N, C-alpha and C positions, 0 to 999 in steps of 0.2 A: 532622322527618318527611320521608321520601323519597316523593314522589308523582310517578310516571312515567306519561306517556301513551306507550304503545308503538304505533308507527304503521308502516304498510307495506302494499303492495298484496297481493292474494290470492297465496299461494304464497311470500311473502317469508321465512317462518319465524317469524312472531310467536308462534305457539303453542309451538313448541319453546323459543324463547328466553325467553318469559315464564315458563315453568315453571322454567328455570334461574335467572332473576333472582329469582323468588319464593323459591326455596330459599336462594339466597345471601344475600339481604337481608331475608328473613323478612317479605315484603310480603303484603298481602291482595290477591287477584286479584279485580278487579271487571270481569267480562265482562257487558256489557249483555244479550247473548243468554242467558247462563246465568241472570242475575238475572230476566229476563222469564219464562223457562220455569219457574223456581222459584216465582215469585209466582203464576203461573197454576196450577201444580200444587198449591200450598198454599192456593189459593182465598183469598188475602188480598184486602183491599178494592181495592188497586191492581191486583192480578192479575186480579180479576174485571172491573175497568174496562178493563184492557188486552185481555182475552180478548173482551169485547164488541166492541171496535173491530176486533181481528184477525179475528173471525168475519165481519165485514162487509167484509173485505178492505182495511181501512184501516190506515195506519201508526199506531203508538202515538205520541202527541204528545210533544214534548220535555219538557213539564212533568211528565208521568206518569213518564217515564224518570228525570228528575232526582229526583223524589220517591222512586223505588225506590233510586237510588244513595244518596240521603241516608239512607234507612233502613239501608242496609248500612254506611255510614260511621258512623252512630250506634251500630250494633251492634258495631263494632270500634274503640271509642274508644281503646283502648290499643295499637293497631297501630303498627308502626314506619313504616308507609307503605302506599301503595296503588299497584297497577299497573292502569291503565285500559286496557281492551281492547275495541275496538269503539265507543268513545265518548271524546271527541266526534268527530263526523264532519263537522260544519259549524261555521262561526264562531259562529253563534247558540248552538249547543250548548256551545262552548268558553266563551263569555261566561257562560252559565248555570252551567256547572261552576265557573268562577272565583268567581262570586257565592256559590254553595253552600259552597265551600271557605273563602272569606273569613269566612262566618258561623261556620265551625268552627275559625277561627283557624289556618288553614293555606293552602297554595296548591300549584299544580302546580310541581314542582321543575324538570322538563324534559320535553320531548317528544323522543323518540328515534325516528327513522325509519329502518327497514331499507330500503336502496336497492339494487334489483336491476333489471337490464335486462329489458324486456318479453319478449324471446325466451327468456331463462332462466326467467322466471316461467311461461311457457306450457309449457316442457319439464317443469318441476317439477310443475305441476298435472296434466298429462297422465299423468306417472308415478304421482302420488298417486291419480289416478282409476282406474288399473289395480288398485290394492290396496283403495281405500276403497269402491268401488262407487258413489261419488257421481256422479250424472249431470252435475252442473255442472263436474266436473273431467275429463270425458271428451270434451268437445266443444271443439275449438280456437276456433270462432266465439264460443261462449258465454264462454269464458275471456277472449278478446280484449275482448269487451264489458264484462266485469267489470273488467278492467284500465283500460279507457277511462273507465268510470264512476268508478273510484277516482281516477284522475288528474284528472278534471274537477271532481269534487265536493269532494275533500279537499285539493287543492293550496292553496286559500286558507288552510287551517289551518297550513300550513308558514309562511306569511307572518305569520299571527297570532302564533304562538309565536316566530318569528324577531324580530319587532318587540319582544318582551319579553326577548330574549336567551336564550330557553329552547329553541330548536330546535337539534338535533344530528343530522345525517345520518351514518349508519354503513353502510359497504359490507357488504351482506348476502350476499356470495358467498365461498365457502370452506367449510371443514368447520365443524361445529357449535362446536367449541372455539375456533377462530380468530375466528368471529363473536362468540361470547360474550366473548372477551378484548377485542375492540373495544368492545363495549357496556360492560363493566365499567370500561375505562379512561376512558370518558366520565363514568360515574357517579362514579368515584373522585376526579375533579377537584372534586367538590362536597363 
């Protein structure tokens, strides 16, 4: 089973590349944001629990997110693998994910990080903001804060996966096909 954590700062191209990877390797996309919205919309037990917290302005605790991911893994028992998007974001979450996958007799195969310089990210996000209408992609200061937040909170994850021999940095600059070729060359080594 091929289980990939796709990692990268805002504007690195994770969305575009995860779509391509899903298609090529027939992976199931596990986006915690999508899962959370779906659980809330479908008024599942976990969704109602999460909504109650979100309505209070609180973050959904890791154990609730892990249970949502577990439900999706269980619902896709015959999958060729998963691509994790937006999770894990902390070492505690990575450890919880490892425990979950161990119970399912699998593990994370690799973490691939799209690496892009901050100025390039800012340029990409400002361009995306012109088309998307997303206010968080239209303000240089907000974008810079998001990048700093990413770098400070998620940097320890690189070390976590590097210590397991599973971290792979991939240059995230170039056209979509060039970046995709770099990603697949890392994957094909496994």
